[in-house]
Structures are given as C-alpha cells and as structure tokens.
C-alpha positions in Angstrom: -0.3 -8.2 -17.9 0.8 -6.5 -14.7 -1.6 -4.6 -12.5 -0.1 -2.2 -10.1 2.7 -1.7 -12.5 3.8 1.6 -11.0 4.4 0.1 -7.6 7.7 -1.5 -6.4 6.6 -5.1 -7.0 4.7 -4.4 -10.2 7.7 -2.4 -11.6 10.1 -5.3 -10.7 7.8 -7.9 -12.4 7.5 -5.7 -15.4 11.3 -5.3 -15.7 11.7 -9.1 -15.4 9.0 -9.8 -18.1 10.6 -7.3 -20.5 13.6 -9.8 -20.7 11.3 -12.6 -21.9 9.5 -13.2 -25.2 6.0 -11.9 -25.6 4.1 -8.7 -25.1 3.6 -6.8 -21.8 0.6 -4.8 -20.8 1.1 -2.7 -17.7 -1.9 -1.2 -15.9 -2.2 1.0 -12.8 -4.7 3.3 -11.2 -5.0 5.7 -14.1 -6.4 2.8 -16.2 -9.0 2.0 -13.5 -9.9 5.7 -13.6 -10.4 5.5 -17.3 -13.3 3.1 -16.7 -14.2 -0.5 -17.1 -15.1 -0.4 -20.8 -11.7 1.1 -21.7 -9.9 -1.5 -19.5 -11.8 -4.4 -21.1 -11.0 -3.0 -24.6 -7.3 -2.9 -23.8 -7.5 -6.4 -22.3 -9.3 -7.9 -25.3 -6.7 -6.3 -27.7 -3.9 -7.7 -25.5 -5.3 -11.2 -25.4 -6.5 -11.5 -29.0 -3.3 -12.8 -30.3 -1.9 -14.5 -27.2 -1.0 -18.2 -27.1 -0.7 -18.0 -23.3 -1.3 -15.1 -21.0 -0.2 -14.3 -17.4 -1.8 -11.8 -15.0 0.4 -10.6 -12.2 -2.0 -8.8 -9.8 0.4 -6.5 -7.9 -2.0 -3.7 -7.3 -1.2 -2.1 -4.0 -3.4 -0.9 -1.3 -3.3 0.2 2.3 -5.1 -1.3 5.2 -7.5 1.7 5.1 -8.4 0.8 1.5 -11.4 -1.5 1.7 -11.6 -1.8 -2.1 -8.8 -4.4 -2.3 -11.0 -7.4 -2.6 -13.6 -5.9 -5.0 -10.9 -4.4 -7.2 -8.9 -7.7 -7.2 -12.0 -9.7 -8.1 -13.1 -7.3 -10.9 -9.7 -7.2 -12.6 -9.0 -10.9 -12.2 -12.6 -11.8 -13.4 -12.3 -9.6 -16.5 -8.9 -11.2 -17.3 -10.1 -14.8 -16.8 -13.4 -14.3 -18.6 -11.7 -12.7 -21.6 -9.1 -15.4 -21.7 -11.8 -18.1 -21.5 -13.9 -16.5 -24.2 -10.9 -16.3 -26.5 -9.6 -19.8 -25.6 -6.3 -18.5 -24.3 -4.6 -20.6 -21.6 -3.6 -18.3 -18.7 -2.3 -18.0 -15.2 -3.4 -15.5 -12.7 -0.9 -14.7 -9.9 -2.1 -12.9 -6.9 0.1 -11.4 -4.1 -0.5 -11.4 -0.4 1.7 -9.9 2.2 2.3 -10.5 5.9 2.3 -7.9 8.6 -0.7 -5.8 8.8 -3.7 -5.0 11.0 -6.8 -7.2 11.2 -8.4 -5.5 8.2 -5.2 -6.3 6.1 -5.2 -9.9 7.3 -8.8 -10.4 6.3 -8.2 -8.9 2.9 -5.2 -11.2 2.3 -7.3 -14.2 3.4 -10.1 -13.1 1.0 -7.5 -12.9 -1.9 -6.3 -16.4 -1.1 -10.0 -17.7 -1.1 -10.6 -15.9 -4.4 -7.6 -17.6 -6.0 -8.9 -21.1 -4.8 -12.4 -20.3 -6.2 -11.0 -19.2 -9.5 -8.8 -22.3 -9.7 -12.0 -24.5 -9.5 -14.1 -22.3 -11.8 -11.5 -21.7 -14.6 -9.4 -24.9 -14.6 -11.6 -26.5 -17.4 -10.6 -23.5 -19.6 -6.9 -24.1 -18.8 -6.7 -21.0 -16.6 -4.8 -21.5 -13.4 -4.2 -19.4 -10.3 -1.5 -19.0 -7.7 -0.9 -16.8 -4.7 2.6 -15.7 -3.9 2.6 -15.1 -0.2 5.3 -12.6 0.5 6.9 -12.3 3.9 8.9 -9.3 5.0 10.6 -8.0 1.9 14.3 -7.8 2.7 15.4 -9.4 -0.5 15.9 -7.3 -3.6 12.6 -6.7 -5.4 14.2 -8.1 -8.6 14.8 -11.5 -6.8 11.2 -11.6 -5.7 10.1 -10.8 -9.3 12.3 -13.6 -10.7 10.6 -16.2 -8.4 7.1 -14.9 -9.1 7.6 -15.0 -12.8 8.9 -18.6 -12.6 5.9 -19.6 -10.5 3.5 -18.2 -13.2 5.0 -20.4 -15.9 3.3 -23.5 -17.3 5.7 -25.7 -15.3 3.7 -24.9 -12.2 0.2 -25.3 -13.6 -0.5 -28.3 -11.3 -0.2 -25.9 -8.4 -3.4 -24.1 -9.4 -5.1 -22.6 -6.4 -2.1 -23.0 -4.2 -0.6 -20.4 -1.9 3.1 -20.5 -2.2 5.2 -18.7 0.5 8.2 -16.8 -0.8 11.0 -16.3 1.7 12.8 -13.0 1.7 15.9 -14.9 2.7 16.6 -17.4 -0.1 19.9 -18.6 1.5 18.7 -18.8 5.1 
C-alpha cells in the first residue's frame, strides 16, 4: 500500500512495486476526503488475503500543514491494527526529509518517534517499522524507490524502529 501515491516519491514507489509480485493499493488525498470508514474498508479488503503487507507512507505535506503527524499516525495505526487483527506480518515504512523550517524539523522528529513507538507496540504481531531519512533528492526518484522497497523487505525486519539515512549520491 502506498499513501501519497500521486506525489513524486509515492509514484516512484508504486512504479517499482508494480514490477514485483503481489497486489498494490495506492491512496492519496481523495481517499482521505472519502472518509475514514471508506478507507478502512479498502484497507481490510486489501489485507484480507495478504501473506505479508507493506505500507509506504509517502504522503506529502508542506511546512505550513500541521496535519502531518496526526494524518501519519491515523493512516499507520489503521494499517497496523488491521494487519494485527488479520494476523498479517507487515512493514510500515515512513519517510522523513531534510531541509525545512523549525516546524518541518519537529514534524520529522515526531514521525521518527512514531516509528520507534510502533516498533515496540507491534513487534509481537510481526509488524515492523522503518524510517527512510531522505537527504537532498538529486538522485533519480526511481533509484530512491528501489532502495526504499528493498528496505521494506523481510530481510531488514531486524531493523525495526530504525531510521536509515539514504544518500542521494550512491557513488559519492
């Protein structure tokens, strides 16, 4: 599942996931506008037959948008609770970015804290979390998406709760 699927990172992650086995659920602001009940119904339908699920929380925001932490928490909590209820192992990958004002920096720190809290809360249900901390994005978005999708795989489940910096310059 990719939130923020219409944005540059969400679109790149979606393209990358289309090349893999499994199903893809893309969501964006129009889904949030449809209401929480409709979102949960889509989520339950998506997870009902899953053997493992991944959430890529790429929902964008601006520094002026103070909803980033509550919206991130609500979407991630709904995903994790539904996966736990259905017994589906899962990974939640959050994104943070560098280079903003003080409000942006506080929101990014809150997202990292949320991922650590979720790691503790949901680990017994085989639900892991990671934060991909993105620096200045000079690399092609598809390269960033490839790294992010790899980090969400089961091979990295021991890194639950970790913030993993991704360099925009892989050969530097």
